[in-house]
N, C-alpha and C positions, 0 to 999 in steps of 0.2 A: 026653611028646612028644619025638620025635627032631627036633631042629631042622635038621639038615643038609638042604638043599635046599628048605626051606620059605620061602615069601614073607611078609615081615613089613612092615606099614605102621607107621611111627612118626611121630606128629604132633610138631611142634616139634623135629624132628631135626637141625637145622643146628648147634646150639651147646649148650653147658652140658651138663646131665645128659642131654638128648635125644640129643646128639651121641655121649656115651659109650655110651648104649644102642645106638645105630646100629652103632658099631664093635664093641661086645661081640656083638651079633647076627651081624655080618659074620665075626668070628672063629669063631663057632659054626657057620658054614656057611650062613646065611640069605642070601637075596636080599632087597633092601630097596626099599620104596617110602618115599622120604624127603620128608615134608611140611615146608614152610616157609611163612612169610607174607611178611615184609619182608627176610629175611635171605638173599638170593639168593647173595651172594658167599660167605658162610660154608656154605651149603648145598652149593655146587658143590665147595668144598674138602673138606667131610666126605664128599661122594660119592666123590671121587677116592681118599680114604684107604680107604673101603670097597671100592672096586674093586680097590685095590692088595692087599687081602686075599683077593680071589677072588670077590667078590659082584657080581651084576648090580644095578644101581641105577637107579631112575626117580625123577626129581625131580617133585614136585607142588606148585605154588604155589597157596595158597587162604587166604582170610580165613575162619576157621573160625566166627567170629561171624556171618558173613553166608551162607556156603554150605559147610556141613559135607560134604554129599554128594559134592561134587566131588573130594574127596580119595579116596574109594573109586573113583569113576569114572576117575580118573587112573591107577589101579593096573592097568588092563586088560592092559597089555603084560606084566605079570608074574603075572597071575591064574593060579590062585586064591590069594587072600590068606588064610592060615590063622592069622596072628598079628596082633593089633592092639594097639598101645601107645599109650594116650592120655596123652601127655606134655605137650603144648602148654597153656600157661596164662598168664594175666596176673596181676600182683601190685600192684594199685592201692593207694594210701594213702587211706583213708577211715575214718570212724566212723559209728556208727548215727545221729549228730545231723547230719552234713554230707553224707551220700551222697545223690545225686540219683537220681531215677527212671531217667534215661538211663544214667548211670554204673552203677547196679546192673544194669539190663538187659544192658548190654555185658559186664560181668564174668560174669554168669550165662550169657550166650550162648556166651562163649568157654570157660569153665571147666567148665560143667555141661551145657548143651544140647548143645553140639557132641560131647562124648564119648558122650552117649546116642544121638544121631542117627547118629553113625559106628558105634557098636555095632549099632544096628538095621540099618543098610545092610550092615555086614559079615555079620551073621547071615543076612540075606536072600540075599546073594550067594554065600555058602559052599556048595559042592555038598553034597548030602545024604549022600554016602558019605565025606566027610572030616570030621575033628575040627578044632576051632579053639580058640584061647585068646586071652583078652583080659587085659591088665594096665593098670589105671588108676593114675595118680599122685595121691595125696592128701598130707595133711600132718598130723603128730601134733598140731598145735596146734588141730585141730577139737575136741579134748577139753580144751584150755586156751587159750581164744581169744586171738588178738592184740587189742590195744587199738586199733590204728590201721590195721588191714587187715580191716575189717568184711565188705565184700562178697566178698573173696577167702575169708575163713574160712567164710562161709555157702555159698559155692559148693563148697568142698571137703567140707564137711559133707554136702552133697548127693551128692557122689561117694561118700562112704562108704556111704550108704544105697543108691544106685544099684548099687554093686558087689554088695551082698548080694542085692538084688532081681533083678538081672540074672543072677547065678549060679543062682538058683532057676528063674528063667523059661527060661533057655537050656540047662539041664542035660537030658540027659547029654552032648550033643554038643559044646557049647561051655563051656569053663570060664572063669570071670570072677574075677579077683583084683585086689588093689591093693598097692602099696608106699606106706607112709606115712613121708615123709621128715622128718628133722630137719635138723641143721646139716651140709649137704653142701658147698655152695658159698656164698660171700657173695652177698647180693642185689646186683642191678645198681646201680652206683654206690658200693658199699662195698668197702673193701680187705680184705686178709687179716687185718689187725689187728682187724677187726670179729669174725671168727670166733675169733681167739685169745682175745679177751676172753669171747666166748660160751662157749668150751670150758671155762672155769673153772666154769660152771654145769652141766656135763654129767657124769654119773657116771663115764664112761670118760675124761674130761678131755682129749679131743681131738675134732676134727671129722672127719667121715667121708670127704670127697672123693667121687669119683664111683664108685670101684670097688665099694664095698658096695652102692650102689644097683643097679649093673648085675648084681651077683651075686645080689641079691634077685629082679630081674626074671628072670633066667635060671633060678633055682630054681623060681619059680612057673610058668614055662612048661614046664619039663621034668617036674615032678611031676604025674602024671596023677591023683593021689588028693587033690589040694588045689583046692577051689573055694569061693568066698564068703569068702576069707581076706583080711584086711587086715594086712599085715606090716609092723610098725613097724621102721624102720631110723633110729634116733634116738640111739644112744649111751646109751640109758636116760634121755633127758631127761624122758620121761613119768612117771618115778618121783618127780620133785621138783616 
C-alpha cells in the first residue's frame, strides 16, 4: 500500500507509542484521525506536530470501552479511512485470584471488544473499490504470561486470535496484521531505570524505544503480501 494521501485512524494516538505511530504516518504522507479518551491536551499537541509535517488531522474523543463506533463516525471529515491502527489499551494490575467481573469486563471491552468492533465498522465503511489495512497492537507476553497483569494478558491473547481470524475473514481487500511489542517504553509510573534492568534479560541487551515499533507498523502497512502476521518486536525476549 502506498501510504501517501491515505487516511489513517489511530486509537490511543495522543501519547507514548500511539503518538509515535501518528507522527510516523504523518511523515509517510498520511492524514490522521487521532483518537484519544482523557488525554485532550496531549492529543492536541500531537495533532499540531502532525500538522507541521503536512498532514490533515481530526481529533476524536471517545471511551472505547463504552462506544467504539464513534471513533469511525468521527472520521467523516477525512473519509474514507483506509488504515486502522488499534493501539489504545489499558494495563491493569490483577491476578486470576483477585480480578473482579467488572474489572475483567472493562479490560476486555477496551483491549479486545473495541478493536473488534472498530475493525468491523472500518470494513463496513470502506468503499468496495478501495483496499484497506489494519494493524493491531499485542504483547509478546501472551506466550509467557505476566503474573500480575492477568486480564491484560488475556485480552491481548484475544487480539492474537482476532488478528488471524480477521485476516482470513476480510481477505483479499483488507489485510490484518499485528505488532507484538516487548520492552519499548517503561510502564506508566516506572522510570527508565526499570527498562535498563529489564534490558539485561533481553538478548539484544537494550530496550526498543518507539522507532522499531513504528517501523514495524509501516512495514505491515506497505507490504501487500503480508496478512495474518503477528510481528514480534521484542529484542528477542521470547527466546528466553
